[in-house]
Wavefront OBJ file of the C-alpha trace (Angstrom):
o trace
v 0.000 0.000 0.000
v 1.224 3.504 -0.809
v 0.226 6.605 1.147
v -1.506 9.442 -0.702
v -1.084 13.179 -0.189
v -3.366 16.060 -1.152
v -1.283 19.207 -1.670
v -3.340 22.403 -1.643
v -1.272 25.132 -3.285
v -0.895 27.304 -6.373
v 2.857 27.705 -5.870
v 4.721 25.741 -8.563
v 8.071 26.147 -6.773
v 6.612 24.779 -3.558
v 5.090 21.843 -5.443
v 8.449 20.929 -6.992
v 10.151 20.828 -3.591
v 7.352 18.981 -1.775
v 6.767 16.474 -4.585
v 10.462 15.619 -4.706
v 10.512 14.951 -0.960
v 7.302 12.927 -1.006
v 8.407 10.777 -3.940
v 11.480 9.803 -1.909
v 9.075 8.709 0.846
v 7.007 6.697 -1.691
v 4.010 8.997 -1.178
v 1.748 9.783 -4.136
v 0.859 13.465 -4.527
v -2.328 15.008 -5.894
v -2.466 18.781 -6.323
v -5.474 21.002 -5.730
v -5.282 24.700 -6.607
v -8.032 26.042 -4.345
v -9.440 25.454 -0.863
v -13.074 24.882 -1.960
v -11.985 22.261 -4.500
v -9.825 20.619 -1.839
v -12.880 20.292 0.423
v -14.682 18.537 -2.433
v -11.788 16.139 -3.015
v -11.637 15.250 0.675
v -15.381 14.530 0.659
v -15.095 12.217 -2.357
v -11.998 10.296 -1.309
v -9.424 9.807 1.392
v -5.940 11.186 1.855
v -3.396 10.005 4.390
v -1.603 13.353 4.305
v -2.925 16.856 3.607
v -0.440 19.660 2.950
v -1.973 23.141 3.036
v -0.244 26.231 1.715
v -1.817 28.909 3.947
v -2.440 31.937 1.754
v -5.585 33.410 3.358
v -8.366 32.773 5.881
v -9.962 30.105 3.663
v -7.336 27.677 4.941
v -9.078 27.699 8.342
v -12.288 26.507 6.686
v -10.426 23.587 5.152
v -8.878 22.650 8.505
v -12.291 22.842 10.187
v -13.718 20.566 7.492
v -10.993 17.987 8.098
v -11.513 17.845 11.863
v -15.308 18.111 11.947
v -16.039 15.599 9.202
v -17.353 12.769 11.336
v -16.935 9.113 10.491
v -13.728 9.388 8.511
v -10.174 8.601 9.550
v -8.267 11.835 10.020
v -5.178 12.525 7.917
v -1.867 13.897 9.088
v -1.950 17.641 8.407
v 1.064 19.759 7.442
v 0.572 23.517 7.140
v 3.031 25.757 5.295
v 2.911 29.431 6.251
v 4.968 32.601 5.963
v 5.201 33.048 9.730
v 5.840 29.459 10.761
v 3.609 30.044 13.810
v 1.514 27.224 15.254
v -1.782 26.689 13.467
v -4.794 25.126 15.178
v -5.519 21.768 13.572
v -2.035 21.252 12.105
v 0.254 18.477 13.297
v 3.325 20.055 11.715
v 3.974 23.643 10.585
v 6.615 24.529 8.008
v 7.878 28.053 7.427
v 8.278 29.451 3.931
v 10.378 29.209 1.919
v 10.473 25.432 2.152
v 13.865 23.939 1.325
v 14.808 20.325 0.775
v 16.510 20.306 4.174
v 13.617 21.789 6.179
v 11.046 19.851 4.190
v 12.746 16.481 4.554
v 12.850 16.787 8.341
v 9.195 17.807 8.609
v 7.848 15.215 6.177
v 9.816 12.407 7.788
v 8.000 13.296 11.017
v 4.717 13.259 9.119
v 5.549 9.871 7.550
v 6.269 8.289 10.945
v 2.957 9.590 12.259
v 1.105 8.233 9.229
v 2.587 4.760 9.708
v 1.539 4.699 13.378
v -1.975 5.902 12.547
v -2.325 3.347 9.744
v -1.303 0.446 11.950
v -3.560 1.616 14.776
v -6.622 1.899 12.510
v -6.047 -1.170 10.349
v -8.500 -4.046 10.747
v -7.678 -7.449 9.291
v -10.392 -9.928 8.394
v -9.693 -13.382 9.864
v -13.100 -15.132 10.374
v -11.896 -17.663 12.957
v -14.313 -19.623 15.241
v -13.300 -19.857 18.916
v -14.822 -20.918 22.198
v -15.036 -17.904 24.527
v -15.674 -17.770 28.266
v -17.552 -14.852 29.801
v -16.716 -13.489 33.235
v -19.893 -15.037 34.648
v -18.637 -18.466 33.592
v -20.778 -18.873 30.474
v -19.135 -20.477 27.472
v -20.138 -19.398 23.988
v -18.999 -19.995 20.444
v -18.047 -16.830 18.578
v -16.425 -15.994 15.270
v -13.592 -13.475 15.449
v -14.340 -11.530 12.280
v -11.448 -9.077 12.379
v -8.582 -7.933 14.564
v -6.534 -4.767 14.923
v -4.215 -2.952 17.288
v -6.914 -2.143 19.848
v -9.524 -4.841 19.605
v -11.538 -7.422 17.689
v -14.848 -7.773 15.920
v -17.051 -10.705 16.894
v -20.073 -12.456 15.476
v -22.260 -14.809 17.484
v -25.866 -15.944 17.762
v -25.643 -15.786 21.545
v -26.590 -12.768 23.595
v -23.837 -10.344 24.595
v -24.198 -6.924 26.187
v -22.056 -3.828 26.250
v -19.513 -4.247 29.052
v -19.367 -8.053 28.899
v -15.803 -9.388 29.098
v -14.822 -12.524 27.183
v -11.658 -14.607 27.236
v -10.510 -16.861 24.413
v -7.452 -18.299 22.719
v -6.846 -17.357 19.107
v -4.503 -18.955 16.589
v -3.513 -16.391 13.969
v -2.337 -17.808 10.676
v 1.486 -18.195 10.640
v 1.745 -17.202 14.315
v 3.937 -19.538 16.413
v 1.173 -20.345 18.901
v -2.275 -19.424 20.158
v -2.585 -16.116 21.988
v -4.766 -15.488 25.034
v -7.114 -12.505 24.720
v -9.471 -10.804 27.152
v -11.807 -8.377 25.421
v -14.676 -6.128 26.525
v -17.767 -5.530 24.373
v -17.898 -1.829 23.403
v -20.815 -1.830 20.978
v -23.441 -4.137 19.542
v -25.141 -4.224 16.147
v -28.006 -6.124 14.610
v -27.426 -9.633 13.268
v -25.110 -10.597 16.136
v -22.172 -8.270 15.422
v -20.058 -6.909 18.283
v -17.035 -4.651 18.625
v -14.609 -5.285 21.471
v -11.561 -3.627 23.000
v -8.612 -5.515 24.460
v -8.470 -5.444 28.269
v -5.763 -8.069 28.814
v -3.168 -9.944 26.752
v -0.106 -11.611 28.340
v 3.160 -9.818 27.379
v 4.545 -12.624 25.206
v 1.204 -13.051 23.427
v 1.008 -9.279 22.912
v 4.420 -9.367 21.203
v 3.175 -12.155 18.903
v 0.073 -10.104 18.041
v 2.058 -6.920 17.413
v 4.526 -8.736 15.147
v 1.620 -10.299 13.232
v -0.133 -6.940 12.822
v 3.084 -5.255 11.717
v 3.598 -7.884 9.021
v 0.006 -7.463 7.835
v 0.053 -3.659 7.908
v 2.944 -3.140 5.535
v 3.241 0.060 3.520
v 5.374 0.849 0.510
v 8.912 1.398 1.723
v 10.403 4.872 1.339
v 13.528 5.338 -0.777
v 15.259 7.161 2.087
v 15.871 6.343 5.738
v 13.138 7.586 8.083
l 1 2 3 4 5 6 7 8 9 10 11 12 13 14 15 16 17 18 19 20 21 22 23 24 25 26 27 28 29 30 31 32 33 34 35 36 37 38 39 40 41 42 43 44 45 46 47 48 49 50 51 52 53 54 55 56 57 58 59 60 61 62 63 64 65 66 67 68 69 70 71 72 73 74 75 76 77 78 79 80 81 82 83 84 85 86 87 88 89 90 91 92 93 94 95 96 97 98 99 100 101 102 103 104 105 106 107 108 109 110 111 112 113 114 115 116 117 118 119 120 121 122 123 124 125 126 127 128 129 130 131 132 133 134 135 136 137 138 139 140 141 142 143 144 145 146 147 148 149 150 151 152 153 154 155 156 157 158 159 160 161 162 163 164 165 166 167 168 169 170 171 172 173 174 175 176 177 178 179 180 181 182 183 184 185 186 187 188 189 190 191 192 193 194 195 196 197 198 199 200 201 202 203 204 205 206 207 208 209 210 211 212 213 214 215 216 217 218 219 220 221 222 223 224 225 226
């Protein structure tokens, strides 16, 4: 998988510098020349990174749109401004003029943040049946539909309620052994679907899970050291 960037700017010189840096990080760049059009592009698709060349007050509207657009994963935001002062809603601020040296440092920080966010949000479909034990001693068969850094999705015909804690052993494909998981039900949906957060995994099993997730959540490698 390759990360994608939306660059909002009309400055050709800035584009040349930023695009050169991002290509070295294996990040694809799309250019938008105006803030209103950028809002439309963000509504139609997703970007892992948004770079905003702050030219006027319309940039604030774009930042507000990014952070108040519910239901979507939030991108890493880099703002480029003449003052270099902190900007509300920006993770990283770059001062103009942007050079290869200043840009490389800032975008390497952005890349590291994007990788962490991607791995935290990623959910991997596994569809594995397991026997789970509830804290009240009940045993129930469930299907672990997906797994990620913070929890699992479950499917079962049995009744579960928000707050229920289940324990089960899960054998991930290619993992060296089963891992022990304790998970709490966070939400329920129709048709027996449940979302759970991890509340306990033994340290060795947690290392196995993290290594498995890291292998599954691979991104296109940058051409430079990060």
